FILUMNU-390932 format. One record per atom (N, C-alpha, C, O): residue in three letters; y, x, z. Coordinates in steps of 0.2 Angstrom, whole numbers, padded with zeros to 4 digits, always signed. Layout:
! residues N
ALAYXZ;...
***
This chain:
! residues 262
MET-0204-0136+0233;MET-0202-0133+0239;MET-0197-0137+0243;MET-0192-0140+0240;SER-0198-0138+0249;SER-0193-0142+0253;SER-0187-0139+0255;SER-0187-0133+0254;LYS-0182-0143+0257;LYS-0175-0139+0258;LYS-0176-0135+0264;LYS-0173-0130+0265;ALA-0181-0138+0269;ALA-0181-0133+0275;ALA-0184-0127+0274;ALA-0182-0122+0276;ILE-0189-0126+0269;ILE-0192-0120+0268;ILE-0188-0116+0264;ILE-0187-0110+0265;ALA-0184-0119+0259;ALA-0179-0115+0255;ALA-0174-0112+0259;ALA-0172-0106+0259;SER-0172-0116+0264;SER-0166-0113+0269;SER-0169-0108+0273;SER-0166-0103+0274;GLY-0176-0108+0276;GLY-0179-0103+0280;GLY-0179-0097+0276;GLY-0178-0091+0279;ARG-0181-0097+0270;ARG-0182-0091+0266;ARG-0175-0088+0265;ARG-0175-0082+0265;PHE-0170-0091+0263;PHE-0163-0088+0262;PHE-0161-0085+0269;PHE-0159-0079+0268;GLU-0162-0088+0274;GLU-0160-0085+0281;GLU-0164-0079+0282;GLU-0161-0074+0285;ALA-0170-0079+0281;ALA-0174-0073+0282;ALA-0172-0067+0277;ALA-0172-0062+0279;GLY-0170-0069+0271;GLY-0167-0064+0266;GLY-0161-0061+0269;GLY-0160-0055+0268;ARG-0157-0066+0272;ARG-0150-0063+0274;ARG-0151-0058+0281;ARG-0148-0053+0281;ARG-0157-0061+0285;ARG-0158-0056+0290;ARG-0160-0050+0288;ARG-0159-0044+0291;ALA-0164-0050+0283;ALA-0167-0043+0280;ALA-0161-0039+0278;ALA-0162-0033+0279;PHE-0156-0041+0275;PHE-0150-0037+0274;PHE-0146-0035+0280;PHE-0144-0029+0281;ALA-0146-0040+0284;ALA-0141-0039+0290;ALA-0143-0032+0294;ALA-0138-0029+0296;ILE-0149-0031+0294;ILE-0151-0024+0298;ILE-0151-0018+0294;ILE-0154-0013+0296;THR-0148-0018+0287;THR-0148-0012+0283;THR-0141-0009+0283;THR-0141-0004+0280;ALA-0137-0011+0287;ALA-0131-0007+0287;ALA-0131+0000+0289;ALA-0130+0002+0294;VAL-0133+0005+0284;VAL-0136+0012+0285;VAL-0131+0017+0285;VAL-0130+0021+0280;CYS-0130+0017+0288;CYS-0128+0023+0288;CYS-0122+0024+0286;CYS-0120+0027+0281;ALA-0120+0023+0289;ALA-0114+0025+0288;ALA-0113+0028+0282;ALA-0117+0033+0280;GLY-0108+0026+0277;GLY-0105+0031+0273;GLY-0106+0037+0277;GLY-0102+0041+0277;LEU-0111+0037+0280;LEU-0113+0041+0286;LEU-0112+0048+0283;LEU-0110+0052+0287;LEU-0114+0049+0277;LEU-0113+0056+0275;LEU-0111+0056+0267;LEU-0110+0050+0265;ALA-0111+0061+0264;ALA-0109+0061+0257;ALA-0114+0059+0253;ALA-0114+0060+0247;GLY-0119+0057+0255;GLY-0125+0055+0251;GLY-0130+0050+0255;GLY-0129+0044+0255;PRO-0135+0054+0259;PRO-0140+0050+0261;PRO-0137+0044+0266;PRO-0132+0045+0269;THR-0141+0040+0267;THR-0140+0034+0271;THR-0134+0030+0267;THR-0131+0032+0263;ALA-0134+0024+0270;ALA-0130+0019+0266;ALA-0123+0021+0268;ALA-0121+0024+0273;ALA-0118+0018+0263;ALA-0111+0018+0265;ALA-0110+0013+0271;ALA-0115+0009+0272;ILE-0104+0014+0274;ILE-0104+0010+0280;ILE-0105+0002+0278;ILE-0101-0001+0274;GLY-0110-0001+0282;GLY-0111-0008+0281;GLY-0113-0010+0274;GLY-0114-0006+0270;GLY-0114-0016+0273;GLY-0116-0019+0266;GLY-0111-0025+0265;GLY-0106-0026+0268;ALA-0112-0029+0260;ALA-0108-0034+0258;ALA-0108-0040+0263;ALA-0103-0044+0263;TRP-0112-0041+0267;TRP-0113-0046+0272;TRP-0108-0044+0278;TRP-0108-0038+0280;THR-0105-0048+0281;THR-0102-0048+0288;THR-0106-0050+0294;THR-0110-0054+0293;LEU-0105-0047+0299;LEU-0108-0050+0305;LEU-0105-0056+0308;LEU-0099-0057+0306;GLU-0109-0060+0312;GLU-0106-0066+0314;GLU-0102-0064+0320;GLU-0102-0059+0323;LYS-0097-0069+0322;LYS-0092-0067+0327;LYS-0096-0065+0334;LYS-0100-0069+0336;GLY-0093-0060+0336;GLY-0096-0058+0343;GLY-0102-0054+0342;GLY-0105-0051+0347;LYS-0105-0053+0336;LYS-0111-0049+0336;LYS-0110-0042+0334;LYS-0105-0040+0330;ARG-0114-0038+0337;ARG-0113-0030+0336;ARG-0119-0027+0334;ARG-0125-0029+0336;GLN-0119-0021+0331;GLN-0124-0017+0330;GLN-0122-0010+0330;GLN-0116-0008+0328;VAL-0127-0005+0332;VAL-0125+0002+0333;VAL-0131+0006+0330;VAL-0137+0004+0332;ILE-0130+0010+0325;ILE-0135+0014+0322;ILE-0134+0021+0323;ILE-0129+0024+0322;ALA-0139+0025+0327;ALA-0139+0032+0328;ALA-0144+0035+0323;ALA-0149+0033+0323;SER-0141+0040+0319;SER-0145+0043+0314;SER-0145+0050+0314;SER-0140+0053+0316;GLY-0150+0053+0311;GLY-0151+0061+0310;GLY-0153+0062+0303;GLY-0157+0058+0300;VAL-0151+0068+0301;VAL-0152+0070+0294;VAL-0153+0078+0294;VAL-0150+0081+0297;SER-0159+0080+0291;SER-0160+0086+0290;SER-0161+0088+0282;SER-0165+0085+0279;SER-0158+0092+0280;SER-0158+0094+0272;SER-0157+0101+0271;SER-0155+0105+0275;SER-0159+0103+0265;SER-0159+0110+0262;SER-0159+0110+0255;SER-0161+0105+0252;ALA-0156+0116+0252;ALA-0156+0117+0245;ALA-0157+0124+0243;ALA-0154+0128+0246;SER-0160+0126+0238;SER-0161+0132+0236;SER-0160+0133+0228;SER-0160+0138+0225;GLY-0158+0128+0225;GLY-0156+0127+0218;GLY-0150+0123+0217;GLY-0148+0119+0221;ALA-0148+0123+0210;ALA-0142+0119+0209;ALA-0142+0116+0202;ALA-0146+0118+0197;PHE-0138+0111+0200;PHE-0138+0108+0193;PHE-0133+0112+0190;PHE-0129+0116+0193;SER-0132+0112+0183;SER-0128+0116+0179;SER-0121+0115+0182;SER-0120+0111+0186;PRO-0117+0121+0179;PRO-0118+0125+0174;PRO-0121+0132+0177;PRO-0123+0136+0173;HIS-0122+0133+0183;HIS-0125+0139+0186;HIS-0131+0138+0190;HIS-0131+0140+0196;PRO-0136+0135+0187;PRO-0142+0134+0192;PRO-0146+0140+0195;PRO-0149+0139+0200;ASN-0145+0145+0192;ASN-0148+0151+0195;ASN-0144+0155+0201;ASN-0146+0159+0204;ASP-0138+0153+0201;ASP-0133+0156+0206;ASP-0132+0152+0213;ASP-0128+0154+0217;ALA-0136+0147+0214;ALA-0135+0143+0220;ALA-0138+0147+0226;ALA-0143+0150+0226;PRO-0133+0146+0231;PRO-0135+0149+0238;PRO-0140+0144+0241;PRO-0141+0139+0239;LYS-0144+0148+0245;LYS-0148+0144+0250;LYS-0144+0140+0255;LYS-0139+0143+0258;PHE-0145+0133+0255;PHE-0141+0130+0260;PHE-0145+0125+0264;PHE-0151+0123+0262;SER-0143+0124+0270;SER-0146+0120+0275;SER-0141+0116+0279;SER-0135+0118+0281;LYS-0143+0110+0281;LYS-0138+0105+0285;LYS-0142+0101+0289;LYS-0148+0099+0288;SER-0140+0100+0296;SER-0143+0095+0300;SER-0137+0092+0303;SER-0132+0095+0305;SER-0138+0085+0304;SER-0132+0081+0306;SER-0135+0075+0311;SER-0140+0073+0310;ALA-0130+0073+0315;ALA-0131+0067+0319;ALA-0125+0062+0319;ALA-0119+0064+0319;SER-0126+0056+0317;SER-0120+0052+0317;SER-0121+0045+0321;SER-0127+0043+0322;LEU-0116+0042+0322;LEU-0116+0035+0325;LEU-0112+0031+0321;LEU-0106+0032+0320;LEU-0115+0025+0320;LEU-0111+0019+0316;LEU-0110+0013+0321;LEU-0115+0012+0325;PHE-0105+0010+0321;PHE-0104+0004+0325;PHE-0101-0001+0321;PHE-0096+0000+0317;GLU-0103-0007+0322;GLU-0101-0013+0318;GLU-0100-0019+0323;GLU-0104-0020+0327;HIS-0094-0022+0323;HIS-0093-0028+0327;HIS-0090-0034+0323;HIS-0085-0033+0320;GLY-0093-0040+0324;GLY-0091-0046+0321;GLY-0084-0048+0324;GLY-0085-0052+0330;TRP-0078-0047+0322;TRP-0072-0049+0325;TRP-0072-0057+0324;TRP-0070-0060+0329;THR-0073-0059+0318;THR-0074-0066+0316;THR-0079-0066+0311;THR-0082-0061+0309;ASP-0082-0072+0309;ASP-0087-0073+0305;ASP-0086-0069+0298;ASP-0091-0067+0295;ARG-0080-0069+0296;ARG-0078-0066+0290;ARG-0076-0059+0290;ARG-0075-0055+0285;LEU-0074-0057+0296;LEU-0071-0050+0297;LEU-0075-0046+0302;LEU-0077-0048+0307;THR-0078-0040+0299;THR-0082-0036+0304;THR-0078-0029+0304;THR-0076-0026+0299;VAL-0077-0027+0310;VAL-0074-0020+0312;VAL-0079-0015+0312;VAL-0085-0016+0314;ILE-0077-0009+0308;ILE-0082-0004+0308;ILE-0080+0003+0310;ILE-0074+0004+0309;GLY-0084+0007+0311;GLY-0082+0014+0313;GLY-0088+0019+0313;GLY-0094+0017+0315;ASP-0087+0025+0311;ASP-0093+0030+0312;ASP-0090+0037+0313;ASP-0085+0039+0311;ILE-0094+0041+0316;ILE-0093+0047+0318;ILE-0099+0052+0317;ILE-0105+0050+0318;GLU-0098+0058+0314;GLU-0103+0063+0312;GLU-0102+0069+0315;GLU-0096+0072+0315;PHE-0107+0073+0317;PHE-0107+0080+0319;PHE-0112+0083+0315;PHE-0118+0080+0314;ALA-0111+0089+0313;ALA-0115+0093+0308;ALA-0115+0100+0309;ALA-0110+0103+0312;ARG-0120+0103+0306;ARG-0121+0110+0306;ARG-0123+0112+0299;ARG-0128+0110+0297;GLU-0120+0117+0296;GLU-0121+0119+0289;GLU-0122+0126+0289;GLU-0118+0130+0293;ASN-0126+0129+0285;ASN-0128+0136+0284;ASN-0128+0138+0276;ASN-0132+0134+0273;ASP-0124+0143+0274;ASP-0125+0145+0267;ASP-0128+0152+0267;ASP-0125+0157+0270;GLY-0134+0153+0265;GLY-0137+0159+0266;GLY-0135+0165+0262;GLY-0136+0170+0263;ALA-0131+0163+0256;ALA-0128+0168+0252;ALA-0122+0172+0255;ALA-0122+0178+0255;THR-0118+0168+0259;THR-0111+0171+0262;THR-0112+0171+0269;THR-0107+0173+0272;ALA-0117+0169+0272;ALA-0118+0169+0279;ALA-0113+0165+0283;ALA-0111+0166+0288;TYR-0110+0160+0279;TYR-0105+0155+0281;TYR-0109+0150+0285;TYR-0115+0148+0283;ALA-0107+0148+0291;ALA-0110+0143+0295;ALA-0104+0139+0299;ALA-0099+0142+0301;ARG-0105+0133+0299;ARG-0100+0128+0302;ARG-0104+0123+0306;ARG-0110+0120+0304;SER-0102+0122+0312;SER-0105+0116+0316;SER-0099+0113+0321;SER-0094+0116+0322;GLY-0101+0107+0322;GLY-0096+0103+0326;GLY-0094+0096+0322;GLY-0098+0093+0319;PHE-0089+0094+0324;PHE-0086+0088+0321;PHE-0086+0088+0313;PHE-0083+0093+0311;SER-0088+0083+0310;SER-0088+0083+0303;SER-0083+0077+0300;SER-0080+0079+0295;HIS-0084+0072+0303;HIS-0079+0066+0301;HIS-0079+0061+0305;HIS-0084+0059+0309;PHE-0073+0057+0305;PHE-0073+0050+0309;PHE-0070+0046+0304;PHE-0066+0047+0300;ALA-0073+0039+0304;ALA-0070+0034+0299;ALA-0070+0028+0303;ALA-0074+0027+0308;ALA-0065+0023+0302;ALA-0064+0017+0305;ALA-0060+0012+0300;ALA-0056+0014+0295;GLY-0062+0006+0300;GLY-0059+0001+0296;GLY-0062-0006+0297;GLY-0064-0008+0302;ALA-0062-0010+0292;ALA-0064-0017+0292;ALA-0067-0019+0285;ALA-0065-0017+0280;ARG-0071-0024+0286;ARG-0074-0027+0280;ARG-0073-0035+0280;ARG-0075-0038+0284;LEU-0070-0037+0274;LEU-0068-0044+0274;LEU-0072-0048+0269;LEU-0073-0046+0263;LYS-0076-0053+0272;LYS-0080-0057+0267;LYS-0075-0061+0262;LYS-0071-0065+0265;LEU-0076-0061+0256;LEU-0072-0065+0251;LEU-0075-0071+0249;LEU-0072-0076+0248;TYR-0082-0071+0248;TYR-0085-0077+0245;TYR-0092-0076+0247;TYR-0095-0071+0247;GLU-0095-0083+0248;GLU-0102-0083+0250;GLU-0105-0090+0248;GLU-0102-0095+0249;ALA-0111-0090+0244;ALA-0113-0096+0242;ALA-0120-0095+0239;ALA-0121-0089+0236;SER-0125-0099+0241;SER-0132-0098+0237;SER-0135-0092+0238;SER-0139-0090+0233;GLY-0134-0088+0243;GLY-0137-0081+0244;GLY-0133-0075+0241;GLY-0134-0070+0243;PHE-0127-0077+0238;PHE-0123-0072+0235;PHE-0117-0071+0239;PHE-0114-0076+0242;VAL-0115-0065+0240;VAL-0109-0063+0244;VAL-0105-0058+0241;VAL-0108-0053+0239;THR-0098-0058+0242;THR-0094-0053+0240;THR-0089-0051+0246;THR-0087-0056+0249;SER-0087-0045+0246;SER-0083-0043+0252;SER-0078-0037+0249;SER-0080-0034+0244;ALA-0073-0036+0253;ALA-0069-0030+0252;ALA-0068-0026+0258;ALA-0067-0029+0264;GLN-0068-0020+0258;GLN-0068-0015+0264;GLN-0063-0010+0263;GLN-0062-0007+0258;LEU-0060-0008+0269;LEU-0054-0003+0269;LEU-0056+0002+0275;LEU-0057-0001+0280;THR-0057+0008+0273;THR-0058+0013+0279;THR-0053+0019+0279;THR-0051+0020+0273;GLY-0051+0022+0284;GLY-0047+0028+0285;GLY-0052+0033+0287;GLY-0056+0032+0291;ARG-0052+0039+0285;ARG-0056+0045+0287;ARG-0052+0051+0289;ARG-0047+0052+0286;LEU-0055+0055+0294;LEU-0052+0061+0295;LEU-0059+0066+0294;LEU-0064+0064+0297;GLU-0058+0071+0290;GLU-0063+0075+0288;GLU-0061+0082+0290;GLU-0056+0085+0291;LYS-0067+0086+0291;LYS-0066+0093+0293;LYS-0070+0097+0287;LYS-0076+0096+0287;PHE-0067+0101+0283;PHE-0070+0104+0278;PHE-0072+0112+0279;PHE-0076+0114+0276;ASP-0068+0115+0284;ASP-0069+0122+0285;ASP-0068+0124+0292;ASP-0067+0119+0296;THR-0069+0130+0294;THR-0069+0131+0301;THR-0062+0132+0304;THR-0061+0134+0309;GLU-0057+0131+0299;GLU-0050+0131+0301;GLU-0047+0125+0305;GLU-0042+0126+0309;GLY-0051+0120+0305;GLY-0048+0114+0309;GLY-0049+0108+0305;GLY-0052+0108+0299;PHE-0046+0102+0307;PHE-0046+0096+0304;PHE-0041+0096+0298;PHE-0036+0099+0298;GLY-0043+0091+0293;GLY-0038+0091+0288;GLY-0041+0086+0283;GLY-0046+0083+0284;ARG-0037+0085+0278;ARG-0038+0080+0272;ARG-0040+0073+0274;ARG-0045+0071+0273;PRO-0035+0070+0278;PRO-0036+0063+0279;PRO-0037+0059+0273;PRO-0034+0061+0268;ALA-0041+0054+0272;ALA-0043+0050+0267;ALA-0043+0043+0268;ALA-0043+0040+0274;VAL-0042+0039+0263;VAL-0042+0032+0263;VAL-0047+0029+0257;VAL-0046+0032+0252;GLU-0051+0024+0259;GLU-0056+0022+0254;GLU-0057+0015+0254;GLU-0059+0012+0259;PRO-0054+0012+0249;PRO-0055+0005+0247;PRO-0062+0004+0244;PRO-0064+0008+0240;ARG-0065-0002+0245;ARG-0072-0003+0243;ARG-0073-0010+0241;ARG-0071-0014+0245;LEU-0076-0012+0236;LEU-0078-0018+0234;LEU-0086-0018+0235;LEU-0089-0014+0233;LEU-0089-0024+0238;LEU-0096-0025+0239;LEU-0099-0031+0236;LEU-0095-0037+0237;ALA-0104-0031+0234;ALA-0108-0038+0232;ALA-0115-0038+0234;ALA-0118-0033+0232;GLY-0118-0043+0236;GLY-0125-0043+0238;GLY-0127-0050+0237;GLY-0124-0055+0236;TYR-0135-0050+0236;TYR-0138-0056+0235;TYR-0144-0056+0238;TYR-0148-0051+0238;GLY-0146-0062+0242;GLY-0152-0062+0246;GLY-0156-0067+0243;GLY-0154-0073+0241;PHE-0163-0066+0242;PHE-0167-0071+0238;PHE-0175-0069+0241;PHE-0176-0065+0245;ALA-0179-0073+0238;ALA-0186-0073+0239;ALA-0190-0070+0233;ALA-0189-0072+0227;LEU-0194-0065+0234;LEU-0198-0062+0229;LEU-0205-0062+0231;LEU-0208-0060+0235;TRP-0209-0066+0227;TRP-0216-0068+0229;TRP-0216-0070+0236;TRP-0220-0068+0239;GLU-0212-0075+0238;GLU-0212-0078+0244;GLU-0210-0073+0250;GLU-0210-0074+0256;MET-0207-0067+0248;MET-0206-0062+0253;MET-0198-0061+0252;MET-0195-0060+0247;PRO-0194-0061+0258;PRO-0187-0060+0259;PRO-0185-0053+0255;PRO-0188-0048+0256;ALA-0180-0054+0251;ALA-0178-0048+0248;ALA-0170-0048+0247;ALA-0167-0053+0248;PHE-0167-0043+0245;PHE-0160-0042+0244;PHE-0158-0037+0239;PHE-0162-0032+0239;VAL-0152-0037+0236;VAL-0149-0032+0232;VAL-0142-0031+0234;VAL-0139-0036+0236;ASP-0139-0025+0234;ASP-0132-0024+0236;ASP-0129-0019+0232;ASP-0133-0013+0231;GLY-0123-0019+0230;GLY-0120-0015+0226;GLY-0113-0013+0228;GLY-0110-0018+0231;GLN-0110-0007+0228;GLN-0104-0006+0231;GLN-0100+0000+0226;GLN-0104+0004+0224;ALA-0094-0001+0225;ALA-0090+0003+0222;ALA-0084+0005+0226;ALA-0081+0001+0228;ALA-0083+0011+0226;ALA-0077+0014+0230;ALA-0073+0019+0227;ALA-0076+0023+0223;TYR-0067+0020+0229;TYR-0063+0026+0227;TYR-0060+0029+0233;TYR-0056+0026+0237;ARG-0061+0036+0235;ARG-0059+0039+0240;ARG-0053+0043+0238;ARG-0053+0048+0234;PHE-0047+0041+0241;PHE-0041+0045+0240;PHE-0040+0050+0246;PHE-0039+0048+0252;ARG-0039+0056+0244;ARG-0038+0062+0249;ARG-0031+0065+0249;ARG-0029+0066+0243;ALA-0028+0066+0254;ALA-0022+0069+0255;ALA-0023+0076+0251;ALA-0027+0080+0253;GLY-0019+0077+0247;GLY-0019+0084+0243;GLY-0024+0084+0238;GLY-0025+0089+0235;GLY-0026+0078+0236;GLY-0031+0078+0230;GLY-0038+0078+0232;GLY-0040+0075+0237;ALA-0043+0080+0228;ALA-0050+0080+0228;ALA-0052+0073+0229;ALA-0057+0071+0233;ASP-0050+0068+0225;ASP-0052+0061+0225;ASP-0059+0060+0222;ASP-0061+0065+0218;GLU-0062+0055+0224;GLU-0069+0054+0222;GLU-0070+0047+0221;GLU-0067+0043+0224;ALA-0074+0045+0215;ALA-0077+0038+0214;ALA-0084+0038+0217;ALA-0088+0043+0217;ARG-0086+0032+0220;ARG-0092+0032+0223;ARG-0095+0025+0221;ARG-0092+0020+0220;ILE-0102+0026+0219;ILE-0106+0020+0218;ILE-0113+0020+0222;ILE-0116+0025+0222;ASP-0114+0015+0226;ASP-0120+0014+0230;ASP-0124+0008+0229;ASP-0121+0003+0228;LEU-0130+0009+0228;LEU-0134+0003+0226;LEU-0140+0003+0231;LEU-0143+0008+0233;THR-0142-0003+0233;THR-0147-0004+0239;THR-0152-0010+0236;THR-0149-0015+0234;ALA-0159-0009+0237;ALA-0163-0015+0236;ALA-0168-0015+0242;ALA-0170-0009+0244;GLY-0169-0021+0245;GLY-0173-0021+0251;GLY-0178-0027+0250;GLY-0177-0032+0247;LEU-0184-0025+0253;LEU-0190-0030+0253;LEU-0193-0030+0259;LEU-0195-0025+0262;ARG-0194-0036+0262;ARG-0198-0037+0268;ARG-0205-0040+0267;ARG-0206-0046+0267;PRO-0210-0036+0266;PRO-0217-0038+0265;PRO-0220-0041+0271;PRO-0224-0046+0270;TRP-0218-0039+0276;TRP-0221-0042+0283;TRP-0215-0043+0287;TRP-0209-0040+0287;SER-0216-0047+0292;SER-0210-0049+0296;SER-0207-0044+0300;SER-0201-0045+0302;ASP-0210-0038+0302;ASP-0208-0033+0306;ASP-0206-0027+0301;ASP-0204-0022+0304;TRP-0207-0027+0295;TRP-0206-0021+0290;TRP-0201-0023+0285;TRP-0201-0028+0281;LEU-0196-0018+0284;LEU-0192-0018+0279;LEU-0192-0012+0274;LEU-0191-0006+0277;LEU-0193-0012+0268;LEU-0193-0007+0263;LEU-0187-0006+0260;LEU-0184-0011+0257;LEU-0184+0000+0260;LEU-0177+0001+0256;LEU-0178+0006+0251;LEU-0181+0011+0252;ALA-0174+0005+0245;ALA-0173+0010+0240;ALA-0166+0010+0239;ALA-0163+0005+0238;GLN-0163+0016+0238;GLN-0156+0017+0238;GLN-0154+0022+0233;GLN-0157+0027+0232;SER-0148+0022+0230;SER-0145+0027+0226;SER-0138+0028+0228;SER-0134+0023+0230;PHE-0135+0034+0228;PHE-0129+0036+0230;PHE-0126+0041+0225;PHE-0128+0046+0224;SER-0120+0039+0221;SER-0117+0043+0216;SER-0110+0045+0218;SER-0107+0040+0220;THR-0108+0051+0218;THR-0101+0053+0219;THR-0099+0057+0213;THR-0103+0061+0210;ILE-0093+0055+0211;ILE-0090+0059+0205;ILE-0083+0061+0206;ILE-0079+0057+0209;ALA-0082+0067+0206;ALA-0075+0070+0207;ALA-0071+0067+0202;ALA-0072+0068+0196;VAL-0065+0065+0204;VAL-0059+0063+0200;VAL-0054+0068+0199;VAL-0050+0068+0194;SER-0052+0071+0204;SER-0047+0076+0204;SER-0048+0081+0209;SER-0052+0080+0214;GLY-0046+0087+0208;GLY-0047+0093+0214;GLY-0053+0096+0212;GLY-0055+0100+0217;GLY-0057+0095+0207;GLY-0064+0098+0205;GLY-0067+0095+0200;GLY-0065+0090+0198;SER-0072+0098+0198;SER-0077+0095+0193;SER-0084+0095+0195;SER-0088+0100+0194;TYR-0087+0090+0198;TYR-0093+0089+0200;TYR-0096+0082+0201;TYR-0092+0078+0200;SER-0102+0081+0201;SER-0105+0075+0202;SER-0112+0075+0205;SER-0116+0080+0204;THR-0114+0070+0210;THR-0120+0070+0212;THR-0123+0064+0212;THR-0120+0059+0213;HIS-0130+0063+0211;HIS-0133+0057+0211;HIS-0140+0058+0215;HIS-0144+0062+0214;LYS-0140+0054+0221;LYS-0145+0055+0226;LYS-0149+0048+0226;LYS-0147+0043+0225;LEU-0156+0049+0227;LEU-0161+0043+0228;LEU-0163+0044+0235;LEU-0165+0050+0237;GLN-0164+0038+0238;GLN-0167+0038+0245;GLN-0172+0032+0246;GLN-0171+0027+0243;GLY-0178+0034+0249;GLY-0182+0028+0251;GLY-0183+0029+0258;GLY-0183+0034+0261;SER-0184+0023+0261;SER-0185+0023+0269;SER-0189+0017+0271;SER-0189+0012+0267;VAL-0191+0016+0277;VAL-0195+0011+0280;VAL-0191+0009+0287;VAL-0190+0014+0291;VAL-0190+0003+0288;VAL-0187+0001+0294;VAL-0192-0003+0298;VAL-0195-0008+0294;TYR-0194-0002+0304;TYR-0199-0006+0308;TYR-0195-0009+0314;TYR-0192-0006+0318;ASP-0196-0015+0315;ASP-0192-0019+0320;ASP-0197-0019+0326;ASP-0202-0022+0326;LEU-0195-0015+0331;LEU-0198-0015+0338;LEU-0197-0022+0341;LEU-0202-0024+0345;SER-0192-0024+0341;SER-0190-0031+0344;SER-0185-0034+0340;SER-0183-0032+0335;SER-0182-0040+0343;SER-0176-0043+0339;SER-0170-0039+0340;SER-0165-0040+0336;ARG-0170-0034+0344;ARG-0164-0030+0345;ARG-0165-0023+0343;ARG-0160-0020+0341;TRP-0170-0020+0343;TRP-0171-0013+0341;TRP-0175-0012+0335;TRP-0180-0015+0334;SER-0174-0007+0331;SER-0177-0005+0325;SER-0177+0002+0324;SER-0173+0006+0326;VAL-0182+0005+0321;VAL-0182+0012+0319;VAL-0183+0013+0312;VAL-0186+0009+0308;GLN-0180+0018+0309;GLN-0180+0019+0302;GLN-0182+0027+0300;GLN-0180+0031+0304;ALA-0186+0028+0295;ALA-0188+0035+0293;ALA-0188+0035+0285;ALA-0190+0030+0282;GLY-0187+0041+0283;GLY-0187+0041+0275;GLY-0185+0048+0273;GLY-0184+0053+0277;GLY-0184+0048+0266;GLY-0182+0054+0263;GLY-0177+0053+0257;GLY-0176+0048+0255;PHE-0174+0059+0255;PHE-0170+0058+0249;PHE-0169+0065+0245;PHE-0171+0070+0248;ALA-0167+0064+0239;ALA-0166+0070+0235;ALA-0161+0069+0230;ALA-0159+0063+0228;THR-0157+0075+0229;THR-0152+0074+0223;THR-0156+0075+0217;THR-0159+0080+0215;VAL-0156+0070+0212;VAL-0160+0070+0206;VAL-0156+0072+0200;VAL-0159+0073+0195;ALA-0149+0072+0200;ALA-0145+0074+0195;ALA-0138+0075+0197;ALA-0136+0074+0203;GLY-0135+0079+0193;GLY-0128+0081+0195;GLY-0125+0087+0191;GLY-0128+0090+0187;SER-0119+0088+0193;SER-0115+0094+0189;SER-0112+0098+0194;SER-0108+0095+0198;ASN-0112+0105+0194;ASN-0110+0109+0200;ASN-0112+0106+0206;ASN-0107+0105+0211;ALA-0118+0105+0207;ALA-0120+0101+0213;ALA-0127+0105+0215;ALA-0131+0107+0211;LEU-0128+0105+0222;LEU-0134+0108+0224;LEU-0140+0103+0224;LEU-0139+0097+0224;LYS-0146+0105+0223;LYS-0152+0101+0222;LYS-0155+0100+0229;LYS-0160+0103+0232;GLU-0152+0095+0233;GLU-0153+0094+0240;GLU-0159+0090+0241;GLU-0160+0085+0237;ARG-0163+0091+0246;ARG-0169+0087+0248;ARG-0168+0087+0255;ARG-0167+0091+0259;GLY-0170+0081+0258;GLY-0170+0080+0265;GLY-0173+0074+0268;GLY-0176+0070+0264;ILE-0173+0073+0275;ILE-0177+0068+0278;ILE-0171+0064+0283;ILE-0166+0067+0285;ILE-0173+0058+0284;ILE-0168+0054+0288;ILE-0172+0050+0293;ILE-0178+0049+0292;SER-0169+0049+0299;SER-0172+0045+0304;SER-0166+0042+0308;SER-0160+0044+0308;ALA-0167+0035+0310;ALA-0162+0032+0313;ALA-0165+0027+0319;ALA-0171+0025+0319;LEU-0161+0025+0323;LEU-0162+0020+0328;LEU-0157+0015+0328;LEU-0151+0017+0329;TRP-0159+0008+0328;TRP-0154+0003+0327;TRP-0154-0002+0333;TRP-0159-0003+0335;PHE-0149-0003+0335;PHE-0148-0008+0341;PHE-0143-0014+0339;PHE-0137-0012+0338;ARG-0145-0020+0340;ARG-0141-0026+0339;ARG-0140-0030+0345;ARG-0145-0032+0348;TYR-0134-0032+0347;TYR-0133-0036+0352;TYR-0127-0041+0351;TYR-0125-0045+0356;
***
């Protein structure tokens, strides 16, 4: 294989990853955490507007039969800007509506806002590692804003060719410190494959484990397809499900997103 072909494949694999910055730690599960291990080039930007609709009528142990009927719909906006080739500034905001059928509890409006930056630590031969730090403001109930949080995150990714098709894998580990407790550990995994030049297939998992302030865990799987309308615009559609957990709802849902790069 010539150096030119090998280089082209690597760059294609990197591009396949560059447009997967999903979603935002956009939610406590579906869609990806803010960004991926790769950083944007200096001056490059991308915006992802996404929507999620989900529901649950069951739960994982210890009380699977006592779960309330639950539904949620949300809209979020993720922004990323390449401040330098190594440093990407990030931010996301979400608005959501939740309904608990058992208690008639309903909440709608601002859900969270997060902002921070991702710093590339190392990159060579398709492999990249980075560190990310974000601050969050969350709204947990109808009383108002509360529980500011800080989340350090370590990320690693690898771009490669699989049967001559651009592909990548990405892994992330984070710890969310919340004021007043309710800390969480998070692990997010993503694999992507571009079988055709305009199509990207994504498989993802999102795990959240309570460390303090409660005893619960959730493990969600998500699959989606991204189609490039042009070099700037892409659309995404897919679904997700909570496949395991403890003191957690058996949530199922669909996602959609519109991506813009400039």
